[in-house]
Backbone bond lengths (Angstrom), bond angles and torsions (degrees), N, CA, C in turn:
res aa  C-N    CA-C-N  psi(-1)  N-CA   C-N-CA  omega(-1)  CA-C   N-CA-C  phi
1 M - - - 1.455 - - 1.526 110.32 -
2 T 1.319 116.61 123.50 1.451 121.49 177.40 1.524 109.37 -93.33
3 R 1.320 116.69 125.48 1.458 120.37 -179.81 1.521 110.59 -82.84
4 T 1.318 116.32 143.38 1.453 120.88 176.96 1.522 110.10 -76.59
5 A 1.334 115.91 165.92 1.467 120.51 177.26 1.530 110.58 -59.62
6 E 1.328 116.68 -37.02 1.461 120.42 179.42 1.525 110.93 -65.44
7 E 1.334 116.55 -41.90 1.464 120.71 179.07 1.527 111.22 -66.94
8 L 1.328 116.61 -40.62 1.460 120.21 178.91 1.523 111.17 -65.61
9 T 1.326 116.44 -40.09 1.460 120.19 178.60 1.522 110.59 -62.96
10 A 1.331 116.94 -45.91 1.463 120.91 178.96 1.529 111.38 -62.41
11 L 1.327 116.51 -33.60 1.457 121.35 -179.38 1.524 111.93 -73.92
12 W 1.337 117.19 -49.96 1.458 121.98 -169.57 1.533 114.77 -84.92
13 V 1.306 118.03 -36.03 1.471 119.88 -171.35 1.530 112.94 -57.74
14 P 1.345 120.60 -40.25 1.469 118.17 177.45 1.531 113.57 -57.88
15 L 1.332 117.62 -37.81 1.465 119.84 176.95 1.527 110.46 -68.67
16 L 1.312 117.07 -45.66 1.463 120.57 -177.78 1.532 111.46 -63.02
17 T 1.318 117.15 -39.57 1.465 119.77 178.31 1.531 110.66 -71.06
18 R 1.333 117.04 -35.23 1.462 120.39 177.34 1.526 110.57 -62.55
19 L 1.328 117.38 -45.43 1.462 120.88 177.86 1.527 110.98 -63.35
20 T 1.320 116.32 -37.49 1.469 120.64 177.86 1.520 111.26 -62.99
21 E 1.326 116.09 -42.61 1.465 120.84 -176.31 1.525 112.34 -71.77
22 T 1.319 117.01 -34.67 1.467 120.08 -173.63 1.528 113.82 -96.15
23 L 1.332 117.43 -18.78 1.464 120.97 -176.36 1.532 110.22 -128.64
24 P 1.330 117.47 98.15 1.466 119.68 -177.42 1.520 114.46 -66.56
25 D 1.337 117.93 -16.47 1.464 120.70 -179.86 1.524 111.96 -106.78
26 W 1.337 116.99 20.49 1.465 122.30 174.05 1.523 109.44 -108.11
27 G 1.337 116.79 145.70 1.464 120.72 173.94 1.520 110.46 -174.46
28 L 1.331 116.20 160.89 1.460 121.67 177.58 1.522 109.29 -83.07
29 W 1.333 116.39 131.05 1.462 118.49 -178.36 1.525 112.97 -104.39
30 K 1.325 119.04 -10.30 1.462 121.74 168.89 1.524 109.33 -170.19
31 N 1.315 115.65 167.26 1.470 124.08 170.21 1.522 116.18 75.65
32 A 1.329 119.09 8.88 1.467 119.29 -176.93 1.524 111.27 -59.44
33 D 1.316 117.76 -50.30 1.469 120.72 -176.67 1.525 110.83 -66.08
34 A 1.329 116.64 -42.70 1.463 119.90 -179.74 1.523 110.65 -63.27
35 A 1.331 117.20 -43.67 1.461 120.34 -178.63 1.523 111.27 -65.36
36 L 1.320 117.12 -38.29 1.466 119.86 179.13 1.529 112.30 -70.17
37 S 1.313 116.35 -18.10 1.463 119.34 176.63 1.527 111.77 -94.68
38 G 1.334 116.86 -1.30 1.462 120.91 177.05 1.506 114.89 99.21
39 E 1.344 117.56 9.58 1.461 121.55 -179.77 1.528 110.01 -110.75
40 G 1.309 116.68 97.12 1.453 119.44 175.26 1.514 113.51 95.18
41 D 1.340 114.26 -171.17 1.453 122.74 -175.66 1.521 109.98 -109.55
42 F 1.321 116.14 178.15 1.459 121.81 176.61 1.523 109.54 -95.73
43 D 1.320 116.94 126.42 1.457 122.60 178.71 1.520 108.73 -104.88
44 S 1.333 116.56 115.54 1.460 120.01 -177.41 1.520 110.70 -123.49
45 M 1.337 114.76 173.69 1.459 122.03 -175.14 1.523 108.51 -134.29
46 A 1.319 117.12 133.44 1.463 121.70 174.13 1.513 108.75 -167.50
47 P 1.331 118.31 150.38 1.466 120.33 176.36 1.525 111.01 -60.70
48 A 1.311 117.08 149.94 1.460 121.47 -179.70 1.527 112.11 -58.49
49 A 1.334 116.97 -27.18 1.462 120.77 178.58 1.520 112.13 -63.29
50 R 1.332 117.42 -18.07 1.466 121.86 -179.62 1.529 112.67 -94.06
51 W 1.301 118.17 -5.53 1.467 120.09 -169.97 1.528 113.37 -64.28
52 D 1.324 117.72 -37.22 1.465 119.04 179.88 1.530 110.76 -64.03
53 Q 1.322 116.24 -41.55 1.464 119.56 179.19 1.531 110.86 -65.91
54 I 1.321 116.83 -41.02 1.463 120.67 178.07 1.525 110.08 -62.86
55 T 1.323 116.25 -40.36 1.469 120.49 178.45 1.527 110.66 -61.80
56 R 1.333 117.52 -42.65 1.467 120.51 178.39 1.530 111.29 -62.09
57 E 1.337 115.63 -46.30 1.464 119.50 -178.93 1.529 110.71 -62.75
58 F 1.320 116.36 -43.10 1.462 121.17 -179.79 1.528 110.47 -64.07
59 T 1.321 116.44 -43.62 1.460 120.59 -178.76 1.527 111.65 -63.67
60 E 1.318 116.46 -47.06 1.467 120.08 179.51 1.522 111.03 -61.02
61 W 1.326 116.51 -43.15 1.474 121.28 179.01 1.520 110.59 -62.57
62 A 1.336 116.80 -46.30 1.459 120.66 -177.25 1.522 111.58 -61.91
63 I 1.315 116.99 -45.85 1.465 120.48 -176.85 1.521 111.32 -66.61
64 V 1.320 117.24 -38.31 1.472 120.76 176.29 1.525 110.67 -57.23
65 H 1.336 116.25 -36.04 1.460 120.96 -177.53 1.532 112.83 -91.69
66 G 1.331 117.10 6.32 1.457 120.28 174.66 1.506 115.28 85.77
67 F 1.332 117.67 17.10 1.463 121.13 178.00 1.531 108.57 -106.55
68 S 1.319 115.92 115.64 1.461 119.91 -174.83 1.527 109.04 -161.09
69 P 1.350 115.73 146.74 1.457 127.11 0.36 1.537 112.26 -81.98
70 V 1.336 113.43 178.84 1.463 122.14 174.35 1.525 107.75 -107.39
71 A 1.320 116.68 140.85 1.471 120.93 176.26 1.523 109.41 -125.29
72 A 1.325 114.75 144.70 1.461 121.24 179.45 1.517 109.12 -122.15
73 C 1.324 116.52 128.88 1.467 121.91 177.41 1.522 109.29 -115.02
74 R 1.342 115.85 124.52 1.465 121.66 178.37 1.524 110.64 -120.71
75 E 1.313 116.68 21.85 1.466 120.22 -174.46 1.523 113.15 -74.17
76 V 1.322 118.44 -28.31 1.457 121.01 176.64 1.526 108.05 -83.95
77 P 1.319 118.83 120.39 1.466 120.21 -177.08 1.530 111.90 -55.30
78 G 1.337 114.63 128.57 1.458 119.95 175.79 1.510 115.67 84.79
79 V 1.346 117.90 3.24 1.463 120.06 -177.59 1.529 110.40 -133.95
80 L 1.330 115.50 135.51 1.457 122.42 171.88 1.523 108.04 -110.80
81 F 1.333 115.71 122.54 1.461 121.49 175.76 1.527 107.69 -104.85
82 L 1.328 116.82 122.48 1.455 122.02 177.73 1.525 109.35 -115.17
83 I 1.329 116.71 128.42 1.458 120.11 178.57 1.529 109.51 -131.67
84 A 1.329 115.53 145.36 1.466 122.82 177.12 1.517 107.89 -120.71
85 L 1.319 116.45 122.79 1.459 121.88 -172.62 1.531 112.16 -72.03
86 D 1.318 115.57 130.80 1.464 123.76 173.00 1.532 106.50 -111.75
87 K 1.341 115.71 87.14 1.464 120.09 -174.17 1.522 112.26 -61.55
88 E 1.319 116.14 -38.05 1.466 120.00 -176.12 1.514 112.12 -57.12
89 N 1.340 116.23 -36.56 1.457 120.38 -176.60 1.526 113.01 -108.53
90 A 1.343 116.92 6.51 1.468 122.02 -179.83 1.525 111.39 51.48
91 T 1.319 114.72 48.50 1.459 120.92 178.08 1.525 107.74 -147.76
92 F 1.335 117.27 -169.54 1.458 119.54 176.72 1.519 111.23 -153.30
93 L 1.323 115.08 159.08 1.463 123.02 174.78 1.528 107.34 -91.30
94 E 1.329 116.54 146.43 1.471 119.25 -172.35 1.514 112.16 -136.83
95 L 1.324 114.92 134.97 1.467 123.17 170.57 1.519 107.35 -129.92
96 D 1.331 117.24 125.95 1.461 122.04 177.22 1.522 109.39 -106.20
97 V 1.331 115.89 145.69 1.464 121.63 178.74 1.522 108.41 -130.38
98 N 1.317 116.68 121.05 1.464 122.05 177.97 1.519 110.59 -100.79
99 A 1.325 116.59 138.10 1.459 121.19 171.22 1.526 110.63 -91.00
100 R 1.327 116.40 -19.08 1.468 122.52 172.98 1.520 108.07 -161.94
101 K 1.327 116.13 159.37 1.457 120.76 178.63 1.516 108.99 -125.36
102 Y 1.339 114.82 137.28 1.459 120.58 -176.48 1.522 111.13 -105.06
103 F 1.331 113.77 156.58 1.459 120.95 173.25 1.518 107.78 -145.71
104 R 1.312 116.25 118.87 1.462 122.86 179.22 1.532 112.54 52.49
105 G 1.338 116.15 42.30 1.452 119.97 172.45 1.511 116.42 85.84
106 S 1.327 118.69 7.48 1.461 120.62 175.89 1.528 109.05 -136.97
107 T 1.320 116.00 163.32 1.459 120.25 -179.84 1.520 110.25 -69.35
108 C 1.322 115.92 125.49 1.465 120.68 176.29 1.527 110.22 -90.31
109 F 1.330 116.27 -46.32 1.464 118.67 176.22 1.518 110.86 -160.33
110 E 1.327 114.54 157.16 1.449 124.74 173.84 1.528 108.00 -121.51
111 P 1.342 118.86 174.04 1.466 119.43 -175.91 1.522 114.22 -53.84
112 E 1.331 117.35 -41.10 1.469 118.75 -178.48 1.523 112.51 -68.13
113 D 1.330 117.51 -23.54 1.463 121.02 178.10 1.522 111.53 -77.95
114 I 1.334 116.08 -37.32 1.454 120.46 -174.43 1.530 112.37 -87.59
115 S 1.342 117.48 -20.38 1.473 120.52 -177.04 1.526 113.45 -56.27
116 P 1.361 119.93 -41.66 1.470 119.21 179.41 1.529 113.44 -65.95
117 L 1.334 117.05 -13.55 1.458 121.34 -179.28 1.528 111.85 -98.73
118 M 1.331 116.33 5.94 1.456 121.27 179.88 1.520 110.96 -89.85
119 E 1.331 115.73 156.99 1.454 122.60 174.10 1.522 108.38 -149.39
120 L 1.329 116.33 165.57 1.459 120.13 177.34 1.526 109.42 -84.23
121 D 1.325 115.42 126.54 1.454 121.82 173.51 1.532 108.99 -67.61
122 D 1.330 116.69 157.64 1.470 118.42 179.14 1.529 112.53 -65.78
123 K 1.345 116.91 -11.54 1.467 120.62 175.98 1.526 111.40 -90.10
124 G 1.335 116.39 -6.10 1.458 119.63 173.61 1.507 116.68 104.07
125 F 1.334 118.74 3.03 1.465 119.07 178.65 1.528 110.44 -110.28
126 R 1.340 114.52 159.51 1.462 121.01 -175.70 1.525 109.98 -86.58
127 R 1.313 114.92 132.42 1.464 120.90 178.46 1.520 109.07 -148.32
128 V 1.322 116.35 159.11 1.450 120.34 178.20 1.530 109.08 -68.79
129 R 1.332 116.68 142.81 1.461 120.06 -178.10 1.534 110.31 -65.13
130 P 1.328 118.29 155.42 1.477 120.84 -170.94 1.528 114.92 -55.36
131 G 1.332 117.60 -45.01 1.462 119.23 -177.92 1.515 112.24 -62.59
132 A 1.327 116.31 -38.03 1.465 120.63 177.96 1.526 110.38 -68.86
133 E 1.321 117.05 -39.71 1.459 119.34 176.33 1.526 110.12 -62.94
134 G 1.327 116.28 -38.43 1.461 119.64 177.95 1.511 112.18 -61.36
135 V 1.335 116.80 -39.80 1.459 121.17 177.90 1.531 110.40 -64.25
136 I 1.325 116.17 -43.31 1.467 120.26 178.53 1.523 110.44 -62.44
137 L 1.328 116.35 -45.54 1.464 120.07 179.62 1.528 111.34 -65.23
138 L 1.322 116.56 -36.14 1.463 120.79 179.37 1.522 110.87 -60.20
139 T 1.327 116.62 -44.22 1.463 119.77 -176.81 1.529 112.29 -84.49
140 Q 1.325 117.17 -34.58 1.466 119.90 -176.39 1.526 112.76 -83.61
141 N 1.323 117.20 -33.47 1.469 120.96 -173.48 1.522 114.39 -120.75
142 G 1.326 117.44 -20.83 1.455 119.97 -173.34 1.510 115.49 -105.59
143 L 1.331 116.96 6.15 1.463 120.63 -173.25 1.517 111.27 -125.80
144 K 1.324 116.31 124.74 1.462 121.34 172.18 1.520 109.34 -92.35
145 W 1.328 116.09 165.19 1.461 120.12 176.04 1.529 109.96 -59.04
146 G 1.342 114.62 143.12 1.455 119.74 179.75 1.509 113.20 85.10
147 G 1.345 117.53 14.24 1.462 121.10 176.21 1.509 115.50 78.60
148 A 1.335 117.68 8.65 1.466 121.06 -177.84 1.532 110.72 -83.42
149 P 1.321 116.56 152.16 1.467 119.15 179.98 1.524 111.93 -77.32
150 N 1.310 115.36 143.13 1.465 121.90 171.69 1.534 105.89 -100.49
151 E 1.309 116.19 91.25 1.461 120.45 -172.81 1.525 111.94 -62.03
152 E 1.322 116.51 -36.23 1.464 119.01 179.51 1.530 110.63 -63.21
153 G 1.342 115.68 -45.74 1.460 119.65 179.00 1.513 112.38 -65.79
154 L 1.315 117.47 -39.57 1.460 121.67 179.23 1.524 111.37 -61.33
155 K 1.321 115.52 -41.65 1.471 119.51 -178.95 1.522 111.79 -74.92
156 K 1.330 116.33 -46.59 1.467 120.16 -176.67 1.514 111.34 -60.32
157 R 1.327 117.24 -40.97 1.465 121.79 -177.68 1.529 113.16 -91.30
158 R 1.324 116.46 0.49 1.470 121.97 179.59 1.538 110.22 53.17
159 V 1.326 114.84 45.19 1.456 120.50 -172.26 1.528 111.68 -62.59
160 R 1.316 117.04 -43.72 1.466 119.40 -177.69 1.524 111.53 -61.83
161 E 1.333 115.73 -42.30 1.464 119.22 -179.11 1.538 111.22 -66.49
162 V 1.323 116.29 -39.27 1.468 120.00 179.77 1.527 110.20 -64.84
163 L 1.324 117.46 -43.34 1.465 121.26 176.99 1.523 111.22 -60.71
164 Q 1.313 116.28 -44.39 1.462 121.18 -177.82 1.526 112.69 -62.86
165 S 1.329 116.48 -26.34 1.463 120.07 -175.65 1.524 113.60 -74.60
166 D 1.338 117.86 -14.03 1.466 120.06 -173.91 1.524 111.39 -156.33
167 P 1.338 118.48 69.65 1.468 120.59 -179.34 1.527 113.43 -58.78
168 E 1.333 117.32 -34.58 1.462 119.69 179.45 1.527 110.39 -65.44
169 G 1.332 116.74 -39.21 1.459 120.39 176.31 1.514 111.73 -63.53
170 V 1.327 116.88 -34.37 1.468 121.07 176.47 1.524 109.81 -61.09
171 R 1.322 116.27 -46.87 1.476 120.27 -178.19 1.530 111.01 -64.38
172 K 1.324 116.58 -39.41 1.465 119.50 179.44 1.532 110.81 -67.41
173 A 1.326 116.95 -42.23 1.465 120.99 -178.27 1.521 112.04 -69.00
174 A 1.323 117.98 -21.42 1.463 120.67 179.95 1.526 111.85 -60.75
175 S 1.348 116.76 -21.98 1.466 120.28 179.46 1.524 112.05 -62.39
176 L 1.342 117.21 -20.15 1.462 120.56 178.36 1.528 111.80 -65.49
177 F 1.340 117.26 -15.60 1.458 121.05 -172.55 1.527 112.96 -109.19
178 G 1.332 116.62 21.69 1.454 121.26 171.37 1.514 113.74 51.83
179 F 1.354 115.86 -130.97 1.467 119.60 -175.72 1.527 112.66 -64.46
180 A 1.325 117.55 -14.61 1.467 120.81 179.38 1.523 112.58 -92.28
181 R 1.347 116.75 12.17 1.468 118.84 -176.67 1.527 111.63 -59.84
182 G 1.349 117.31 -40.87 1.458 120.16 179.92 1.524 111.40 -64.05
183 S 1.319 116.30 -39.60 1.464 120.45 178.45 1.521 110.93 -67.14
184 L 1.334 116.19 -37.45 1.460 119.52 178.04 1.519 110.36 -61.69
185 V 1.339 116.67 -43.64 1.470 120.10 178.82 1.523 110.01 -62.10
186 K 1.331 117.22 -43.48 1.472 120.70 178.45 1.528 110.90 -60.06
187 G 1.328 115.69 -44.69 1.457 119.49 179.88 1.513 111.78 -64.06
188 A 1.343 116.40 -41.09 1.467 120.27 179.50 1.520 110.98 -67.15
189 E 1.331 117.24 -39.81 1.463 120.56 179.69 1.526 110.85 -65.57
190 A 1.329 116.41 -38.32 1.464 119.20 176.43 1.525 110.37 -63.51
191 A 1.339 116.32 -43.22 1.459 119.91 178.76 1.520 111.00 -61.63
192 M 1.332 116.68 -38.62 1.466 120.82 179.22 1.530 111.25 -62.52
193 R 1.329 115.96 -32.23 1.468 120.34 179.60 1.523 112.12 -80.97
194 G 1.324 116.47 -6.36 1.454 120.00 -178.07 1.507 113.36 89.16
195 S 1.347 117.09 10.07 1.465 120.57 177.62 1.534 108.17 -113.42
196 W 1.338 116.73 -160.40 1.459 120.24 -177.87 1.510 110.17 -151.88
197 D 1.336 117.85 132.06 1.462 123.29 177.63 1.527 107.88 -107.64
198 R 1.323 115.59 90.97 1.467 119.37 -175.23 1.521 112.05 -66.12
199 R 1.314 117.28 -37.30 1.470 119.99 -179.85 1.530 110.12 -61.49
200 A 1.314 116.24 -44.20 1.467 119.92 179.78 1.520 110.77 -62.24
201 M 1.325 116.47 -44.18 1.463 119.20 -177.24 1.526 111.82 -71.56
202 M 1.320 117.47 -27.76 1.462 120.28 174.10 1.527 110.24 -67.32
203 T 1.330 117.05 -34.40 1.466 120.28 177.00 1.523 110.55 -67.24
204 V 1.320 116.52 -41.46 1.467 121.18 176.28 1.531 109.84 -59.32
205 E 1.303 115.50 -44.05 1.459 121.40 179.69 1.530 110.65 -65.34
206 A 1.320 116.99 -41.81 1.463 121.15 -179.10 1.520 110.97 -63.13
207 R 1.316 116.72 -38.04 1.465 120.30 178.42 1.524 110.36 -61.04
208 A 1.332 116.43 -42.80 1.459 120.30 179.01 1.526 111.02 -65.23
209 L 1.318 117.31 -40.72 1.465 120.93 -179.10 1.527 111.17 -66.38
210 L 1.331 116.71 -35.70 1.465 119.63 175.20 1.522 110.20 -65.17
211 G 1.328 115.95 -39.54 1.459 119.83 177.31 1.512 112.08 -63.90
212 A 1.323 116.07 -31.35 1.465 120.53 -179.19 1.526 111.52 -64.61
213 V 1.334 116.39 -29.55 1.465 120.04 178.64 1.526 110.63 -61.45
214 A 1.334 115.61 -35.19 1.460 120.61 -179.20 1.530 112.52 -82.93
215 E 1.334 117.20 -7.38 1.468 121.46 -179.38 1.529 110.59 -128.27
216 P 1.329 118.09 61.91 1.468 119.85 -176.57 1.530 112.93 -60.52
217 Q 1.342 116.71 -25.18 1.465 119.26 -179.48 1.524 112.00 -67.30
218 V 1.330 117.34 -21.92 1.459 120.51 -178.86 1.524 110.54 -64.47
219 L 1.323 116.54 -41.19 1.464 119.63 179.65 1.525 110.87 -59.62
220 W 1.329 116.17 -38.55 1.458 119.70 178.84 1.529 110.93 -67.20
221 T 1.336 116.70 -42.57 1.464 119.34 179.97 1.523 110.75 -65.88
222 R 1.339 117.48 -34.32 1.471 119.42 178.48 1.533 110.29 -68.82
223 F 1.333 116.30 -36.78 1.469 119.93 175.42 1.526 109.89 -64.34
224 Q 1.320 116.58 -43.93 1.459 121.01 177.54 1.527 110.66 -57.49
225 A 1.326 115.35 -43.73 1.463 120.06 -177.79 1.524 111.08 -60.13
226 K 1.323 117.24 -42.13 1.465 120.53 179.27 1.516 111.48 -61.85
227 Q 1.323 115.48 -41.53 1.462 119.34 -179.45 1.525 111.35 -67.61
228 V 1.334 115.55 -42.85 1.464 120.10 -178.86 1.522 110.52 -62.33
229 K 1.331 116.74 -41.22 1.465 120.67 -178.40 1.530 111.50 -63.11
230 K 1.326 116.72 -26.46 1.457 120.22 178.20 1.524 111.75 -79.14
231 D 1.341 116.67 -32.91 1.459 121.02 -170.64 1.527 114.49 -98.60
232 C 1.317 117.53 -24.43 1.462 121.60 -173.95 1.529 110.47 -84.47
233 P 1.347 118.84 123.49 1.474 120.01 -179.17 1.526 112.81 -63.25
234 L 1.321 116.90 -33.19 1.465 119.78 179.17 1.528 110.35 -66.90
235 L 1.335 116.25 -47.14 1.465 119.98 -178.44 1.525 111.68 -71.58
236 T 1.324 117.09 -32.01 1.461 119.94 175.12 1.527 110.11 -61.59
237 A 1.332 115.99 -41.36 1.470 120.06 178.50 1.521 111.25 -64.22
238 I 1.337 116.81 -33.44 1.466 120.53 179.12 1.527 110.92 -73.73
239 F 1.313 116.64 -55.00 1.455 120.39 -168.16 1.529 114.43 -88.14
240 T 1.318 116.95 -23.22 1.465 119.76 -178.62 1.520 112.61 -106.59
241 H 1.326 117.01 -36.03 1.468 120.61 -173.56 1.524 114.21 -109.15
242 D 1.344 117.12 10.42 1.468 121.44 175.13 1.530 111.68 53.98
243 R 1.334 115.57 46.38 1.463 123.50 177.12 1.528 113.48 63.32
244 T 1.321 117.26 22.66 1.462 121.83 176.30 1.520 109.06 -102.11
245 I 1.336 116.61 136.51 1.453 122.01 179.19 1.525 108.72 -102.99
246 Y 1.319 116.42 119.75 1.458 121.48 179.28 1.532 108.38 -96.68
247 G 1.318 116.16 126.87 1.454 120.70 -176.01 1.514 110.72 97.92
248 D 1.309 116.34 -160.64 1.457 123.59 -175.95 1.535 110.53 -76.25
249 P 1.339 118.67 118.40 1.468 120.33 179.41 1.526 113.63 -58.82
250 D 1.349 117.48 -33.56 1.465 119.78 179.01 1.529 111.20 -66.41
251 K 1.326 116.59 -40.40 1.462 119.95 177.77 1.532 110.22 -67.25
252 W 1.327 115.44 -37.87 1.473 119.38 179.22 1.515 110.91 -63.09
253 I 1.334 117.74 -47.20 1.466 120.15 -178.10 1.517 110.23 -68.44
254 A 1.337 118.05 -30.32 1.466 120.57 175.90 1.524 110.36 -65.17
255 E 1.329 116.63 -38.00 1.464 120.90 176.63 1.525 110.37 -66.78
256 V 1.320 116.50 -42.80 1.464 121.48 177.85 1.529 110.30 -60.40
257 A 1.324 116.42 -40.13 1.466 121.74 -175.67 1.526 113.42 -65.67
258 K 1.323 118.69 -16.11 1.465 121.07 -179.77 1.522 111.45 -63.10
259 K 1.341 117.65 -31.75 1.459 120.18 -175.95 1.535 113.29 -128.78
260 H 1.316 116.98 4.05 1.461 119.78 -175.35 1.523 112.02 -127.68
261 E 1.321 114.73 158.12 1.458 120.68 171.58 1.530 107.71 -71.99
262 V 1.341 116.17 128.06 1.457 120.91 177.92 1.526 107.92 -127.92
263 Y 1.329 116.75 129.16 1.445 122.24 -173.46 1.530 110.80 -118.98
264 Y 1.329 113.48 133.07 1.458 120.57 176.92 1.530 108.37 -112.04
265 E 1.312 116.77 -175.70 1.460 120.77 -179.94 1.530 109.89 -55.06
266 G 1.341 114.83 133.90 1.455 119.70 -175.32 1.519 112.14 94.22
267 Y 1.357 116.21 1.77 1.464 122.03 178.26 1.512 111.80 58.12
268 G 1.331 116.27 44.74 1.465 119.41 176.68 1.508 110.09 -128.82
269 R 1.295 115.74 152.94 1.476 119.71 -178.95 1.518 110.09 -80.33
């Protein structure tokens, strides 16, 4: 059964508003509109110290709506993956929580960096403002190595349109890129015009690579993440099978439970 955008909104918004009300340092940093329309998951940001509370809220919400059990994966450094099993459709609902976000091997932002770029959505939950989301999408999805444009990512994520909707947010979000902030603005403005400033985007990339020198541990964590995504049944279902469970969902969750926290009604394993 495919849920409509209206059904997904009615389902998810109470959880998103609850997290907004109870956690001032939580918010969605991309994909809110796509996830509410049924394309992808929710990408959020919060310090790791908040993860247990987020897990409780997610679990209680999921069980109330008949999705159980809930599983939590913390195997990728800096990321919490929360899924709620939908046995009827052999799939699951997903909320991701980042404690930090990387770009080209260095830290791009942490919760305290992105919080000033957040605003309340008209539905009542906290999300990054459009221009800032456009900047994130530009660097995460619209940029190939060497400063070249990723046309597929730019089109799929509607990056140019998102940037155009909030130029002031673009300028504010450029602060995330340190000395390359001016180049980031130039690159974003070129994208808004439908062109591309490769020199500017190469400068943005170079700034991140210089930062990577000061964070050698990041390269190791990124290597770990690749390995975990290959070996973990939960992450394989996310990244390879598009949240679809092939075979018996009970057997799948039993396999997941061997190495992950799994919560049933009453918030117990």
